[in-house]
C-alpha positions in Angstrom: -22.8 5.6 -1.5 -19.2 4.6 -2.2 -18.3 8.3 -2.8 -19.0 8.7 0.9 -16.8 5.7 1.7 -19.6 3.6 3.2 -20.4 0.3 1.4 -23.5 -1.4 2.8 -23.3 -3.9 -0.1 -20.1 -5.4 1.4 -21.5 -6.7 4.6 -18.3 -8.0 6.3 -16.4 -4.7 5.6 -19.3 -2.5 6.7 -20.2 -4.4 9.9 -16.8 -5.6 11.2 -13.7 -3.4 11.7 -11.6 -4.1 8.6 -8.4 -2.9 7.2 -7.8 -3.1 3.4 -4.0 -3.3 2.7 -2.1 -3.3 -0.6 1.6 -3.5 -1.2 3.8 -3.5 -4.3 7.4 -3.3 -5.5 8.3 -1.7 -8.8 11.6 -2.3 -10.5 12.9 -0.8 -13.8 13.2 -2.5 -17.2 16.1 -4.9 -17.8 18.0 -2.3 -19.7 17.7 0.2 -16.8 20.6 -1.0 -14.6 20.8 2.1 -12.5 17.2 2.7 -11.5 16.3 1.8 -7.9 13.3 -0.3 -7.0 10.3 1.5 -5.4 8.3 -0.1 -2.6 4.8 1.1 -1.9 2.1 0.4 0.7 -1.5 1.7 1.0 -4.1 0.9 3.6 -7.7 2.0 4.4 -8.2 4.3 7.3 -11.1 5.5 9.5 -13.3 2.5 9.3 -16.1 2.2 8.2 -15.1 4.9 5.6 -13.1 2.4 3.4 -12.4 5.0 0.7 -10.1 6.9 3.0 -6.5 5.7 2.5 -3.0 6.4 3.8 0.0 5.6 1.6 3.8 5.2 2.0 6.6 4.7 -0.5 10.3 4.5 -0.5 13.2 3.6 -2.8 15.3 0.5 -2.1 18.2 -1.5 -3.7 18.5 -1.8 -7.4 16.4 -4.5 -9.1 15.0 -5.8 -5.8 11.7 -7.5 -6.7 10.2 -7.7 -3.2 9.6 -5.2 -0.4 12.8 -5.1 1.8 11.4 -3.2 4.8 9.2 -0.2 5.5 10.3 0.0 9.1 14.0 0.4 9.4 15.4 1.7 12.7 18.5 3.8 12.9 20.6 4.2 16.0 
């Protein structure tokens, strides 16, 4: 059933509109001083089909160990 994205064995997710969200920041090894950090975010879409995901990623400042911002405005 999970291949279809429906999970009746997880009652809260299957009965109540739910978003599953994950974020991460990757940064190079200590000897890699010129590699930018990478921030990523993924979330479930089209409830109740929880196996359908959208993703976003971007580079950010060197050695930044946290997500700076996914939503920067430019004027």
